[in-house]
Backbone as JSON, one array per atom type, in Angstrom:
{
  "sequence": "MSSQKGNVSRSRGQKHQNTAAFKNDKYGATVQVKKAKSKIHDGLCQHCKGVLEWKVKYNKYKTLTQPRKCVKCSQKTVKDAYHIICKPCSLQLEICCKCGKKEDIVIP",
  "N": [[-265.22, 153.28, 47.43], [-263.47, 151.5, 49.89], [-262.59, 148.89, 49.68], [-262.29, 148.25, 47.06], [-260.77, 146.73, 44.23], [-257.52, 147.6, 43.45], [-257.81, 150.18, 44.39], [-256.01, 152.5, 45.94], [-255.78, 154.74, 47.64], [-257.73, 156.59, 50.06], [-260.53, 158.81, 49.75], [-261.42, 160.48, 51.71], [-260.96, 161.58, 55.16], [-260.37, 159.99, 58.39], [-263.26, 158.65, 59.95], [-264.13, 158.44, 62.68], [-262.53, 159.55, 65.62], [-260.53, 158.74, 68.36], [-260.8, 160.28, 71.55], [-259.53, 159.98, 73.98], [-256.69, 158.15, 75.12], [-256.22, 154.55, 75.26], [-256.3, 152.85, 78.37], [-254.9, 150.28, 80.15], [-255.21, 149.78, 82.82], [-257.41, 151.13, 83.82], [-259.66, 150.82, 85.53], [-258.48, 150.04, 87.94], [-255.67, 148.05, 88.47], [-255.38, 144.64, 87.64], [-254.11, 141.47, 88.86], [-252.95, 140.07, 86.75], [-252.46, 142.12, 84.87], [-250.63, 143.69, 86.27], [-248.47, 141.87, 86.49], [-247.86, 141.5, 83.77], [-247.11, 144.08, 83.02], [-244.8, 144.44, 84.54], [-243.07, 142.6, 83.5], [-240.0, 141.81, 81.93], [-238.93, 141.92, 78.7], [-236.67, 140.05, 77.29], [-234.05, 138.73, 75.17], [-235.12, 138.92, 72.66], [-235.79, 140.0, 69.26], [-235.94, 143.33, 67.8], [-238.43, 143.76, 66.51], [-240.14, 141.7, 67.54], [-240.06, 142.35, 70.25], [-241.38, 144.8, 70.2], [-243.91, 143.93, 69.38], [-244.74, 142.36, 71.61], [-244.73, 144.34, 73.59], [-246.8, 145.94, 72.62], [-248.94, 144.18, 72.95], [-249.03, 144.03, 75.76], [-249.61, 146.69, 76.36], [-252.2, 147.09, 75.28], [-253.8, 145.27, 76.63], [-253.8, 142.62, 75.63], [-252.01, 140.66, 76.16], [-251.44, 137.43, 77.2], [-250.61, 135.35, 79.81], [-248.43, 132.47, 80.15], [-249.55, 129.32, 81.19], [-248.6, 126.73, 81.6], [-245.36, 125.2, 81.11], [-243.97, 125.29, 77.8], [-242.95, 123.32, 74.94], [-239.68, 123.49, 73.69], [-238.59, 124.32, 70.4], [-236.09, 123.71, 69.49], [-234.54, 122.1, 71.33], [-236.43, 120.33, 72.24], [-237.36, 120.1, 74.86], [-239.42, 120.69, 77.75], [-239.11, 123.62, 78.43], [-239.72, 126.25, 77.9], [-240.77, 129.08, 79.33], [-241.94, 131.55, 79.01], [-244.64, 133.45, 77.63], [-245.75, 133.33, 74.24], [-243.26, 132.67, 73.23], [-241.06, 130.48, 71.41], [-238.69, 129.24, 71.65], [-236.38, 128.18, 74.11], [-234.54, 129.96, 76.71], [-231.74, 129.12, 77.15], [-231.14, 127.81, 74.64], [-231.59, 129.91, 72.89], [-229.63, 131.76, 73.65], [-227.33, 130.28, 73.13], [-227.5, 129.75, 70.33], [-227.82, 132.29, 69.41], [-230.3, 133.55, 68.58], [-233.62, 134.9, 68.1], [-236.04, 134.51, 70.67], [-238.75, 134.39, 70.13], [-239.44, 134.54, 67.32], [-237.4, 133.09, 66.14], [-235.5, 133.93, 64.35], [-232.28, 134.99, 63.11], [-231.59, 137.67, 64.21], [-230.6, 141.0, 65.37], [-230.3, 140.88, 68.78], [-232.14, 142.53, 71.21], [-231.05, 144.25, 74.01], [-232.4, 144.69, 77.16]],
  "CA": [[-265.23, 152.15, 48.33], [-262.09, 151.22, 50.26], [-262.23, 147.5, 49.38], [-262.21, 148.06, 45.62], [-259.49, 146.22, 43.73], [-256.7, 148.63, 42.85], [-258.0, 151.48, 45.04], [-254.88, 152.61, 46.87], [-255.96, 155.78, 48.65], [-259.09, 156.99, 50.4], [-260.83, 160.18, 49.35], [-261.75, 161.28, 52.89], [-260.21, 161.25, 56.37], [-260.93, 159.02, 59.32], [-264.6, 159.06, 60.36], [-264.18, 158.6, 64.14], [-261.21, 159.7, 66.23], [-260.59, 158.59, 69.81], [-260.4, 161.48, 72.27], [-258.64, 159.58, 75.08], [-255.93, 156.93, 74.85], [-256.63, 153.36, 76.01], [-255.52, 152.55, 79.57], [-255.21, 148.9, 80.53], [-255.5, 149.72, 84.26], [-258.34, 152.24, 84.06], [-260.5, 150.52, 86.69], [-257.65, 149.33, 88.9], [-254.87, 147.01, 87.82], [-255.53, 143.28, 88.14], [-252.83, 140.78, 89.08], [-252.39, 139.74, 85.43], [-251.97, 143.36, 84.26], [-249.42, 144.07, 87.01], [-247.4, 140.94, 86.09], [-247.51, 141.76, 82.38], [-246.4, 145.36, 82.95], [-243.49, 144.33, 85.17], [-242.27, 141.62, 82.76], [-238.92, 142.32, 81.09], [-238.84, 141.12, 77.48], [-235.27, 139.96, 76.84], [-233.79, 137.63, 74.25], [-235.98, 139.11, 71.51], [-235.39, 141.0, 68.27], [-236.66, 144.59, 67.97], [-239.82, 143.6, 66.06], [-240.89, 140.87, 68.49], [-240.16, 143.13, 71.48], [-242.45, 145.77, 69.96], [-245.19, 143.19, 69.34], [-245.12, 142.0, 72.98], [-245.05, 145.58, 74.31], [-248.13, 146.34, 72.18], [-249.9, 143.27, 73.6], [-249.14, 144.45, 77.16], [-250.23, 148.02, 76.39], [-253.62, 147.03, 74.95], [-254.46, 144.18, 77.38], [-253.92, 141.41, 74.82], [-250.98, 139.72, 76.61], [-251.93, 136.33, 78.03], [-249.46, 134.63, 80.37], [-248.37, 131.03, 79.91], [-249.91, 128.62, 82.43], [-247.7, 125.58, 81.73], [-244.21, 125.32, 80.21], [-244.12, 124.76, 76.44], [-241.8, 122.58, 74.41], [-238.74, 124.25, 72.85], [-238.5, 123.72, 69.07], [-234.7, 123.33, 69.23], [-234.08, 120.99, 72.17], [-237.61, 119.49, 72.52], [-237.59, 119.99, 76.3], [-240.45, 121.62, 78.23], [-238.35, 124.65, 79.14], [-240.16, 127.59, 77.51], [-241.6, 129.57, 80.43], [-242.53, 132.83, 78.65], [-245.72, 133.41, 76.65], [-245.47, 133.67, 72.84], [-241.91, 132.25, 72.85], [-241.0, 129.11, 70.88], [-237.35, 128.73, 71.95], [-235.99, 128.44, 75.5], [-233.44, 130.93, 76.89], [-230.4, 128.56, 76.86], [-230.97, 127.59, 73.2], [-231.54, 131.22, 72.26], [-228.31, 132.34, 73.93], [-226.32, 129.46, 72.46], [-227.6, 129.91, 68.88], [-227.94, 133.74, 69.16], [-231.5, 133.8, 67.8], [-234.76, 135.46, 68.83], [-236.85, 133.49, 71.36], [-240.13, 134.37, 69.66], [-239.56, 134.23, 65.89], [-236.36, 132.14, 65.76], [-234.63, 134.48, 63.31], [-230.97, 135.42, 63.57], [-231.61, 139.14, 64.18], [-229.91, 141.61, 66.51], [-231.06, 140.7, 70.0], [-232.21, 143.78, 71.95], [-230.74, 144.12, 75.44], [-233.28, 145.63, 77.86]],
  "C": [[-263.79, 151.73, 48.61], [-261.65, 149.8, 49.92], [-262.18, 147.21, 47.88], [-260.83, 147.57, 45.22], [-258.73, 147.37, 43.04], [-256.86, 150.0, 43.48], [-256.97, 151.63, 46.15], [-255.15, 153.62, 47.97], [-257.43, 156.1, 48.87], [-259.29, 158.45, 50.0], [-261.17, 161.08, 50.54], [-260.91, 160.82, 54.08], [-260.92, 160.22, 57.22], [-262.27, 159.53, 59.88], [-264.68, 159.34, 61.87], [-262.76, 158.64, 64.69], [-261.37, 159.57, 67.74], [-260.1, 159.88, 70.48], [-259.43, 161.16, 73.4], [-257.95, 158.27, 74.72], [-256.4, 155.79, 75.74], [-255.71, 153.16, 77.21], [-255.89, 151.14, 80.02], [-255.47, 148.75, 82.03], [-256.45, 150.84, 84.68], [-259.17, 152.03, 85.32], [-259.74, 149.74, 87.75], [-256.95, 148.16, 88.24], [-255.12, 145.64, 88.47], [-254.15, 142.66, 88.31], [-252.16, 140.48, 87.75], [-251.79, 140.98, 84.77], [-250.68, 143.79, 84.94], [-248.24, 143.18, 86.62], [-246.92, 141.24, 84.67], [-246.73, 143.07, 82.25], [-244.99, 145.27, 83.51], [-242.54, 143.38, 84.45], [-241.22, 142.31, 81.89], [-238.79, 141.39, 79.9], [-237.4, 141.13, 77.0], [-235.1, 138.73, 75.96], [-234.63, 137.71, 72.99], [-235.37, 140.1, 70.52], [-236.27, 142.24, 68.46], [-238.14, 144.46, 67.6], [-240.66, 142.83, 67.07], [-241.07, 141.59, 69.83], [-241.28, 144.15, 71.36], [-243.83, 145.12, 69.96], [-245.66, 142.87, 70.76], [-245.45, 143.24, 73.81], [-246.43, 146.1, 73.91], [-249.2, 145.49, 72.86], [-250.11, 143.66, 75.07], [-249.92, 145.76, 77.25], [-251.74, 147.96, 76.17], [-254.34, 145.81, 75.54], [-254.66, 142.92, 76.57], [-252.92, 140.33, 75.26], [-251.58, 138.69, 77.54], [-250.72, 135.53, 78.52], [-249.57, 133.13, 80.08], [-248.65, 130.3, 81.22], [-249.01, 127.41, 82.67], [-246.53, 125.76, 80.78], [-244.48, 124.67, 78.86], [-242.84, 124.07, 76.02], [-240.98, 123.48, 73.49], [-238.62, 123.54, 71.5], [-237.08, 123.27, 68.73], [-234.27, 122.09, 70.02], [-235.2, 120.02, 72.57], [-237.82, 119.2, 74.01], [-238.68, 120.99, 76.69], [-239.8, 122.69, 79.09], [-238.77, 126.07, 78.79], [-241.17, 128.08, 78.55], [-242.34, 130.86, 80.08], [-243.59, 132.66, 77.56], [-245.23, 133.91, 75.3], [-244.06, 133.3, 72.39], [-241.96, 130.81, 72.34], [-239.66, 128.44, 71.2], [-236.99, 129.1, 73.38], [-234.78, 129.37, 75.54], [-232.07, 130.32, 76.6], [-230.14, 128.34, 75.37], [-230.82, 128.91, 72.47], [-230.17, 131.87, 72.45], [-227.22, 131.59, 73.18], [-226.31, 129.7, 70.95], [-227.68, 131.37, 68.44], [-229.1, 134.06, 68.22], [-232.6, 134.33, 68.72], [-235.6, 134.33, 69.44], [-238.24, 133.35, 70.78], [-240.23, 133.93, 68.19], [-238.5, 133.24, 65.41], [-235.43, 132.64, 64.68], [-233.32, 134.98, 63.93], [-230.85, 136.94, 63.4], [-230.77, 139.67, 65.34], [-230.81, 141.51, 67.73], [-230.98, 141.99, 70.82], [-231.95, 143.5, 73.42], [-231.57, 145.14, 76.2], [-232.54, 146.61, 78.74]]
}
């Protein structure tokens, strides 16, 4: 049993394997999918950029409808989904817009 305490490895392989990869625009791209695919994720660390790219790839990315409040300056200036810090604060403090950590910011 895979949920046993202390059982680290499985004794058999994967039961079901997908034959075709998931396509988020299989039945024609909607407006939301087109916007999400064209979005450039900047001001993020490598990990957060990968997370947002995964969300776009598997149709999990939801756009922001109203601006959110920045955790640094407390202004309603965050326009991007899943971000907690606005662009000016992120550039000034040199931190990731999504997680707020002082990591290497990836330039798109």
